[in-house]
C-alpha positions as CSV (number, residue, x, y, z in Angstrom):
1,M,147.7,87.4,118.5
2,S,151.5,88.2,117.5
3,F,152.8,91.5,116.5
4,I,152.9,90.6,112.8
5,Q,149.2,89.2,112.8
6,A,148.3,92.5,114.4
7,I,149.9,94.6,111.7
8,E,148.3,92.7,109.0
9,N,144.9,93.5,110.6
10,I,145.5,97.3,110.6
11,T,143.3,99.1,108.2
12,P,143.9,102.6,106.8
13,E,141.5,103.9,109.2
14,I,143.3,102.3,112.3
15,Y,146.7,103.4,110.9
16,E,145.4,107.2,110.9
17,N,144.2,106.8,114.4
18,L,147.5,105.2,115.7
19,K,149.4,108.1,113.6
20,Q,147.2,110.9,115.4
21,A,147.6,109.4,118.6
22,V,151.4,109.4,118.5
23,E,151.4,112.9,117.1
24,I,149.2,114.4,119.7
25,G,150.1,111.9,122.6
26,K,146.5,110.9,123.3
27,W,143.9,108.5,122.0
28,G,140.7,109.9,120.4
29,D,139.1,109.9,123.5
30,G,141.4,112.3,125.3
31,R,143.3,109.7,127.4
32,L,147.0,110.1,127.4
33,L,148.9,107.4,125.7
34,S,151.7,105.8,127.8
35,V,155.6,105.8,126.6
36,E,155.0,102.1,126.2
37,Q,151.9,102.9,124.1
38,K,153.8,105.3,122.0
39,E,156.5,103.0,121.3
40,L,154.1,100.4,120.3
41,C,152.0,102.5,118.2
42,L,155.0,104.0,116.4
43,Q,156.4,100.6,115.7
44,A,153.1,99.3,114.3
45,M,152.9,102.5,112.0
46,I,156.5,101.8,110.9
47,A,155.8,98.4,109.9
48,W,152.3,98.9,108.3
49,E,154.2,101.6,106.2
50,L,156.6,99.6,105.0
51,K,154.0,97.1,103.4
52,N,151.5,99.8,102.1
53,L,152.9,103.1,101.3
54,P,155.8,104.1,98.9
55,E,159.2,105.2,100.5
56,E,158.5,108.9,100.2
57,E,155.3,108.7,102.3
58,R,156.8,106.7,105.1
59,T,157.5,108.1,108.5
60,G,161.1,109.5,108.7
61,Y,161.6,109.8,105.0
62,M,164.1,112.5,104.4
63,G,164.5,112.5,100.6
64,G,167.8,112.3,98.6
65,Q,170.2,113.3,101.0
66,E,173.7,114.2,99.8
67,C,176.6,115.5,101.2
68,G,177.7,119.0,100.4
69,S,180.8,117.9,98.2
70,K,178.4,115.7,96.3
71,K,176.2,118.6,95.5
72,K,179.1,121.0,94.7
73,K,180.4,118.4,92.2
74,A,177.1,117.9,90.5
75,A,176.8,121.8,90.2
76,E,180.2,122.3,88.6
77,L,179.6,119.6,86.0
78,V,176.3,121.2,85.2
79,S,178.1,124.5,84.9
80,D,181.0,122.8,82.8
81,L,178.5,121.1,80.5
82,F,177.2,124.6,79.5
83,A,180.3,126.7,79.7
84,P,181.9,127.5,76.3
85,A,184.7,125.3,75.5
86,S,188.3,127.2,75.3
87,G,189.6,127.5,71.9
88,T,186.8,126.6,69.7
89,R,185.1,128.8,67.4
90,H,181.1,128.7,66.9
């Protein structure tokens, strides 16, 4: 069975078991995961998530990251929109 075929056979329950094993470094029966097993489990999780979960629920999702200068410009734009215009009467 290929890796892709194996991913297609992962159920939500199997996914949760893989996720827990990676998180705690052990299988459900207490046996430790080897480095290779951790890597394969994580690869399987990420592949399954791509197909089955929205982006914001996937492993490693960090949200809308912006650099500080963009955030500052956005804040200035908002304050400019609500600041009184100079030289106008209301």
